[in-house]
C-alpha positions in Angstrom: -11.2 0.3 8.0 -8.1 -1.0 6.9 -4.9 -1.4 8.6 -2.0 0.0 6.5 1.5 -0.7 7.3 3.5 2.4 6.5 7.1 1.5 5.1 9.8 3.1 7.4 10.2 5.4 3.6 6.8 6.8 4.0 7.0 7.5 7.2 8.2 11.4 7.0 3.6 11.0 5.5 2.0 10.0 8.4 4.4 11.9 11.1 6.3 9.0 12.2 3.2 6.5 12.1 3.9 3.0 11.8 1.0 2.1 10.9 -2.8 4.1 10.0 -6.0 2.9 9.8 -7.7 3.7 6.2 -11.5 3.6 4.9 -11.2 1.7 1.3 -13.1 -1.4 -0.3 -10.7 -1.8 -2.6 -6.8 -1.5 -2.9 -7.2 1.7 -5.2 -10.0 3.2 -3.0 -7.5 2.6 -0.5 -4.5 4.7 -2.2 -6.7 7.5 -3.1 -7.7 8.0 0.6 -4.0 7.6 1.7 -3.0 10.4 -0.8 -6.4 12.6 0.6 -4.8 12.2 4.4 -0.9 11.9 3.9 -0.5 14.2 0.3 2.6 12.2 -1.8 2.0 9.5 -0.3 0.9 7.6 -3.6 3.7 9.2 -5.8 5.6 6.3 -4.0 3.0 3.6 -4.6 1.9 4.6 -8.0 2.9 4.8 -11.7 0.3 5.3 -14.7 -2.8 4.3 -12.9 -0.7 0.8 -11.4 1.0 -0.2 -9.0 5.1 0.7 -9.3 6.9 -2.2 -10.8 8.4 -4.0 -8.1 6.4 -2.9 -5.3 3.6 -5.6 -4.2 0.7 -5.4 -2.1 -0.1 -8.0 0.3 -3.7 -7.5 1.7 -4.6 -10.2 4.4 -1.9 -12.8 3.7 -1.4 -12.6 0.1 0.2 -10.5 -2.2 -2.6 -9.2 -5.1 -3.2 -10.4 -8.1 -5.5 -7.7 -9.6 -3.5 -4.5 -8.5 -5.8 -2.0 -7.8 -9.3 -3.9 -8.0 -8.5 -6.3 -4.7 -11.3 -5.8 -3.0 -10.9 -5.5 0.5 -12.8 -6.4 4.0 -13.5 -4.4 6.9 -10.5 -5.3 9.0 -7.6 -6.3 6.1 -4.2 -5.5 7.3 -2.5 -4.0 4.4 1.9 -4.4 3.9 3.4 -2.2 0.1 7.0 -4.4 -0.1 9.3 -3.2 -2.3 11.0 -6.4 -4.1 14.0 -8.0 -3.2 16.4 -9.8 -5.6 19.7 -11.1 -5.2 22.1 -13.4 -4.6 24.2 -16.2 -6.2 23.4 -17.1 -9.8 
């Protein structure tokens, strides 16, 4: 199972757990299973069947460019990271 690191604002769905193990051969399957186990979770990740704008999924050591089709290994670590912007222009 993939290890999902739960962002602070979504821990209310996981009873405070900071990480959960979830099965899924792809990122899309993993998010489907997250929603089955933790109803309401995917509303914060998806919009119109895709990752929300401004949200990156880091699978292993790199942000996915394949979106929900990203294949996952059995022991992949998954992080959902909001975009960070700003600075001096």
